[in-house]
Residue, then its C-alpha position, 0 to 999 in steps of 0.5 A: m768311421t771316417k769324419p765327414s769333410v768337404p774338399k779344400g776350397t769348397r764350402d757348405f752354405g746353410p740356410d742363413q748363408m743362402v739367404k744372404r747369397n740369394f739376396i746377391f743373386d737377386t740383385i745382379r739378376r734384376t740389374f742384368q734383366r734391366y739392361g735387356f740380357l737374356p738368361l743361359e746355362t751351360p754344363a758344368m764340364e766342357n771338352l778339354s779341347v774347348l778349355m785348353g789354351k784360352y786362359g794362357e799358360e797359368g790358366d791352363q794349369l789351373l783347370f780341373k781335369i776329369l779322368n776318362s770313364g773306365d780303365f783310363a790308363a789301360e793303353l799307357g805304358e811306361p814310356d807314356w808315364r815317363e813323358g810327364s803330366k803334360k804329355v800323359t794328360p790328354k791321353i787319359a782326360e778328355k773333359g774338364l770342369r769350366y774355369d769360367l763362363t765366358v769360354p763355354f758361352a763363346r762355344y755355345v754362340a758358335m754352336n747355335r750361330h744360326e738360332i741367335t739374333f745378333p747382338f746377343r746379350r746373355y747373362q749366366m749365374q753358375p759355379v766354376w772351378r779352378a785348381d788354385r791354392p785355397q786362401r782367404g778370398r780364393y776358393r776352388e769352387f765359387y760362383q760367377c755372374d756374368a753378362d756379355v754382348v756378342g756381335t757388336g764392337s760398339l763401345l756403348c757396350e763398354a759404357e753400359i758395363v760400367g753403368m751395371i757395375l755401379e748399379i749393382l754395387d750400389g744396390l749391394g751396399i758396396p759404395d766404396f770401390t774403385l773400378k780400374i779400366n785399361h785397354r790390351q792395345i795400350l798394353a801392346g803399345i807399351a811393350a812395343v815402346i820399350g823394345a819388347e814388342g810381341k811380348e805384351g803377353e808375358m808383360c801382362v802376366a807380370i804387371d797384373k801381379l802389381d797389387k799383390i807382389g809390389r813393384a820390385a817383385v814384378v820388375e824382378e819377374l820381368r827380368q826373369r822372363g827375358f826383359s832387358d834392364d833397359a826395357v825394364r827401365k823404360l817402364d818407370p813412366v807406366f808405373e808412375l802414371g798419375g793425375s786426373t783422368a785427362e792428364r793420364f790420357a795425355q801422359l799415355k798419348a805422349l808415351l805411345t806416340s810411336s805406337e798406332a795400337g796404343l794410341r788406338g787403345v787410348d782413343e777407345l777409352e776416351q770414347v768410353w769415358q765420354l759415353t759414360r758421362d753422356s749416360g749421366l753416370p758418375d765417374e769419380r770411381m773409375l780409374l784409368d790404370v795401365t798396370l791393370a792387365r787381366g791375366l786372361s789371354y783372350y782379351t783384346g780391347a777394354i778391360f775392367e777390374v773392380k776392387p773394394n777400397h777396404g780390406s784384402v779380398g781382392s777384385i770382385s768383378g773383372g771382364g773386358r772386350y774380346d775379339n777373337l774368342t769365337g774364332a777358336f770354334g770356327l765362328k770369325d769376326v764376332s766381337g764380344v765384351g763382358i763383365s763377371f761378378g764373383v759372388d763369393r768375394i762380394y759375400d765376404v765383402m758384405e759380411a765385413l761391412n755388415g752390409f746385408p739388409a736387416d730384413h734379408y733373413a725374413t724368408t717366412q714373413v708371418m707364422f700361424t701359432h695354434f694350441d690345438a688340432e682345431a686351431g690348426r685346421y682353422a688356420l689352413p685356409l687363412l695360410r692359403q689365403l696369405r700364400g696366394a697373396g704372395i706372402n711367404a707364410e707357414l703354420y707351426p706344425e704341432p700344436g703346444k705351448l706358445k713360448k715354444q712357437l714364439d721362440y721358433a719364430n724368433q730363431k727364424n727371424v720371422p717378423y710377424v706372428i698370428l696367434i690362433g686361439s678360441d677367441e680368434m676362431q669365434t670372432g674372426q678377429l686375428t691377433l697379429k703380433n709384431m715380433q720386433m716391436g713386441t706389439q700386437r693387436k686384433l685385426t680382420m684377414a683383410e686388414v692383415l693382408a694390408v699390413l703384410k703387403p708390403v711387410g714392414s709398414w706397420q709398426 
């Protein structure tokens, strides 16, 4: 018999884990909805023609391709196989699992342009897949929670993304983080002033790894990518940029005086900072980081990345503005900006911080115990009444010893138990037991409802 297992980089989530994950989902969803975003879902698989070429060279290599149905290799001969995987893959695979939610969203917008009211604000919470090497904080299947606005170039959208990030992470109990912000035009300007104009893509791929591999390794990769020693030396002020936000902006302006694009990027970020302050949002966790590149090639404007200040999980959120993504699907001149939250990494951070609320597990708020079939029947209309009042309730399915039933309630972390016996059935006074405090008292059903809504009001 084969020992059951799951593919590397994927995981099962039991009830305890799912309750915690749902706390994360619910917190993010509520915030997205408060900001006026509408829900959307797209298929798990997309045509490779949709996915390829949108994520850069490294991203294309991490796409999971799906073999065509039937005898997918029937028409291939020996010469085809000798051409190598890059040539063969398009002949045997036409579809792939989605790599992120942004490109499928852009495809959706292009296909439904006549039914959409612009600016279009949507949120999407679904799994994505990447053929990456599994390691701590990096999985092959993981959930993303995205919010995007398309159809406007207003920098107010960037400021609202900052607001959502702060609100969501505060709501999740992750206060110690850094929100790094940069601009792709600043990176293009840097490439120009170091004498590597047009090579900003290669430069971004390298310097985006700065936090992972360090400055020396980034410099070596740049040399391997054909950057001259002089160009690499001219990057020193970039690596050494420091001081307050205002001082960083001033240093950038001095560095980019010969680059119109670079100065335009600086100006837009200054506006984002001002709009953030105008919104009354604190900016002490925002950092202008010109080494932030974000590896995805479709970003054209402001880019964001959030990293916890403790642990080694990596970024838990990222995004940016893209001006040309829908153009790949025939819908030109539609600018968009969005943010994505990685639920799996957020979960790992919250576990390390012991940050889940103490009552997150209380999927059942109250449970009825009973000693015989008559008591069970007596509890049924009461159970219906509680559920009708919006209270999560259950009846232990079998009559029996009280200890067994209470042990079950403890194992499920049920905060309250209602004991049903002959005395309760005769008087109509229910015994409500607070499982955490170990206290109990007699209450009418109306009083029970007052205690349990909201849960935890009675000690």
